[in-house]
N, C-alpha and C positions, 0 to 999 in steps of 0.2 A: 902677106905671109911669105916667109922664106921658103926655099925649096924643101928644107928639112921639115918645117912645120906642115907644109902641104903633104909631104910623104907620110908623116905620122897621122895626118887626117885620113889618108887613103888606107893606112894600116888599120886604123880604128874602124873605118867603114867596112873593111874586109872582115875584121873580127866580128862586128855586129851582124853582118850578112850571114857569115858562116854559122854563127851561134844560133841565130834565128832559124836557119834551115836545119841544123843537125841536133840542136839542144845539147851539144857536147862542147866542153872547153876547147879552145882553139890554140894550137901550138904554132911556133914559127915555121916548122917544116911544112905543115899543111898550107900555110899562107903562101910560101914560095911555090909549092906545087900547084895551087889552085888559082893564083892571081899573078898577073904580070906586073910586079912591082918594080922590076928593074934593078934590084939590089940583092946582096947576098943574105943568106940566112942569119949570119952574124949581125948584120946591120938591122935586120928585122927584130932580132932578139934585143938589141940595144933600144930600138924604138919602143918595143913592148915594155921594157923596163922603165922608160921615161913616162909612157902612158900610165903605167901602174902607179908610179910615184906621184903623178898628177891626179890620180883618182878616177881615171876614165875606165880602167879595167882592173880586175882583181883575179888572183890565183886562188881558186876554191880549195885546192889540195896541193900538197907539197910537190908532187911529181906531175901535176896536170898542166894543161894549157891555161889560157885566160878566158874570162867571160866579161861582158860589159857591165858596168855599174849604171845606176840611174843617171849619173853625170855623163857617162859615156853615151847612153842612148840620147840624152838631150843634145850633146854635141853632134851626134850623128844626124838627128832630125834638123838641127839648125844649119847643118852644112848642105842640106838638100836644096839645090838651086832650082831644080825643075822637076816636076812630077810627070812621069810618063802617063798620058791619059789612057783610059780604057780604049780598046779597039773600036772601030766603027761598028762592027757586028755586035759587040757587047753593049754599046750605047743604044743601038737600035732595039736590041732585045729588052733593055731596061725601059726604054720609052714605050714600047708596045705593051709590056706587062703592066706598067702603071696606068697607061691610057685605057686599059680594059676595066678599070675600077668603075663601080656604079655610083659611089658617093664618097664623101670625105673619109668615113670610117674605113672603107675598102682601100682607098689610096694609102692610108697610113699603115694598115695591116700589110699591104703588099710591099710597102717601103721597108718595113722591118724584116720581112721575109727575104727580100733581095739583099739587104745589107748583111744579114746573118749568113746567107749563102755565099756571098762574094768574099767576105772577110773571115768566115768561120769563127766569128766571135759573137758576143751578145750585142744585139742591135736595140736601140731605143729611139723612139720618135715622140716628140712632145706635140700634143694637139695645138693648133693655132691659138695664140693668146687672145682671148676674147676682147680685151681692152683695145687691141689694135685692129679689130674687125669693123667692117661697115655693113649696115643692113642693105642687102640687095633687093629683098622683096618681102612683103608681109601679106599673107592671105588670111581671110576670115571666112570660115566655112560653117554653115548651119548643120549641126548633127541631129538636132531635135528642136522643137519649138522653144525650149528654154535652155539649150545647150549649144555652145559655139566651140569651134576648134580654131586656135590661132597658130599659124605656121610662120616662123621667122627663118629666113634664109640669108646667111651672111655672104660676103664676097669671097670667103674661103671655102664655101660649099657646105658649111656647117648648117644643119637643120634642127631646129627646136620646135616641138609641138606641145601646146598646152591647151587643156580644156577649160572652159569658163561656164559656170552655172549662172543663169540669169534669173532675176526675180519675176520676170513676166515675159511672155512670148514677144518676139520682134516682128513687125510687119516687114514685108519684102523691101519696100522703099527705105525703111529705117535701116535695115541690114546693109543695103547698098551704100547709104550715106555714111554709116559707121565704118564700113570697109575703106571708103575714100578718105575719111577723116584720119583714121589711124595710119593708113599708108602714107599720106602726105606728111604726117608728123615724124616718121622714122626713115623714109626713103633716102638712101645715099648718105646717111649720117653714121658717124662712129657710134658704137653702142652706148657709151656714156652720154654723148650729146643727144642720142635718140631718146634715152630715158628721161632726160631733162625736158626735151621737147614735148614728151607725152604728158607731163604733169598738168599742162594747161588745157589739154584736149577736152576733158569732160565739160568745161565751161563753154566751149564752142558748140557743143552738141545741142540739138533741139530737145525739149523736154521729153518727147516720145521715146528717145533712146539714150537719154543722159545717164540713167542708172547703169545701162548696159555698157556704155562707154567707160564709166568709172570702174566697173568690174574688170573690163578688158585691160585698162591701163594698169591696174594693180598687178595683174598677172604678168603683163608684158615687162613692167619695170623689174619685177623679180627675176624674170627670164634674162633680161639684158644686163642687169647689174650684179646679181647675186650668184651667178654661176661661177664655180671655181675654175681657175686656169691651170690647175695642176694635174691634168690628165696626160698619161703617157701610155705608149704601146711598147711592149717588150717582145723580143723574138730571139730564138737561138740560145736560150739559157743553158741548154744541155751541152753547148759547145765548151762551157767552162770545165766540164768534167774531163775533157781531153787534155787539159793543161793544169790539172789539179796540183801537180808537183811545183809549178811555177809560183803558186801562192803561199808556199811555205807554211802550210797549216791554217791559212786564213780564209780558205774557200767558203767555209760556212758563213763567216761574217759578210763576205762579198754577196753571197746569195741572199742573206737577210736584208742587206742594203738595197738590193734590186727589188725585193718584195715590198719593202717599205717606201721606196721611191723618193724619199725626201732628199737623200744625198745625190741621187742621179739628177733630180730637177735642179738642184743648186749648181751642179757641174754644167748642165746645159745652159743655165742662166749666165754662168760665167763666160761661156762661149759667145752668147749673145751680146754681153757687155763688151767683149773684145772686138766683136764684129768679124769681118773677113780679113784678118790681118796675117794669118800664117800661110804655110805652103798651100797653094790652091784654095786659099780662103778658108782653111781648116785649122782649128785650134787643137794642139796636142798637149795633154797634161800627163806627165810621166811620174808614176809612183808617188813620192811625197809631195809633188807639186799639186796633187788633187786636194791636199789638206784635209783628207778624209781618212781617219784611222780605220774606218770600217772596210775600206777597199785597198788597204796597203798591199803592195805588190802588183797593183793593177795600173793600167794606163787607159785614158779616155781620149778618143779621137772624135772630135765633134765639129759641127758646122751649124750655121743658121740656114733656114730656107725661107723663101718669101716670094713676093710677086710685085712687079712694078717698083722695085727699089725698097719695098717695105718688108721688114723682118716679121715673120709670123710665128716662128717657133724654132726649136733646136732639134737636132738629130745627131746620132753618132753611134759609136761602138765602144764597148768596154772589154778589155782582155788583159792578159798578162803583159808585163813590160817587155817580154820577149815576143814581140809581134812584128809582122811585116808592115812597118810604118809606111813606106812608099805606096805599097799596094792598097793599104787601108785608107790612106789619105785620098788616093785617086777614087776609090769606091764611094767614100762618104761624099766627096765633092760632086761626083756624077749623080748620085741618087738625090742629093739635096737640090741640085740644079733642076732635075726633071720634075720633082715634086713641086717646086716653086712654079715651074712653067704650067703644070697641069692645074694647079689651084688658081692661077691667074687667067686660065682659059685660053692660053696661047697654043 
């Protein structure tokens, strides 16, 4: 880049930062007063004219300053070379808060609460995708002579419980053998592989508990294979009302998209497809880049979370294009990191 191009990038960065902070159009005089750009007001005005001609900023009113366009926000985000991480105290507080969770549901609820508080935007976290999970433990519990409880625990901490009605009571030794047989079939296997392994299990059971094994396998296969992967947790939706003007009358459609969740899941899936390629491993989709008419005027800052190098799901925040991108990126990256660590048991 030439020095002139570098300076114009700095001018654009200053305009974006000031507009995000004040929500007021930014003029050349205020840029000179607030930032050490090292050039005159006339030079700044010339730079602003060039930036406007190139579509990075726009003048909303005849006598006003300039505001960033979506193209300007994108150039601003792309020019971020390094994200200032959260302070050590903030990171300790996040880790302690998440580690206080009692189960997977609690971890994800705490994660969205943290993200919405840190960013003052809407936070969303996707449940771990079941197809990528592994069975950590299977327990078979006798509730009554002809009723069993199957408990499946995955490596992500997800717990599913299913009751099974038997055709006849099981003897104690048969129950023990059934428990061992089912556990060996699924232990440490991906859910799809575990379901396939279970299919041959009833044939290996002794006649005394073969019918019980077949009934358990039917329920387990349904649990492992047919559960939907499209569960998400939302938090901080009320934050949108603070920025209603930023959505140019489209706030209602944004709220409806959040409620229906389909659009949000697609955006999180896009982040998983990209992987950890953006600043701090975070994907930033600005305005039209979301390709979702329902949330026009919004940006989505998202990341994947996982354990031991394995992506489990997506998380992020949704807010107006006028958002604090560096701070939001840092917050999403930090929370995703600690959720991944906790779910991996580190």
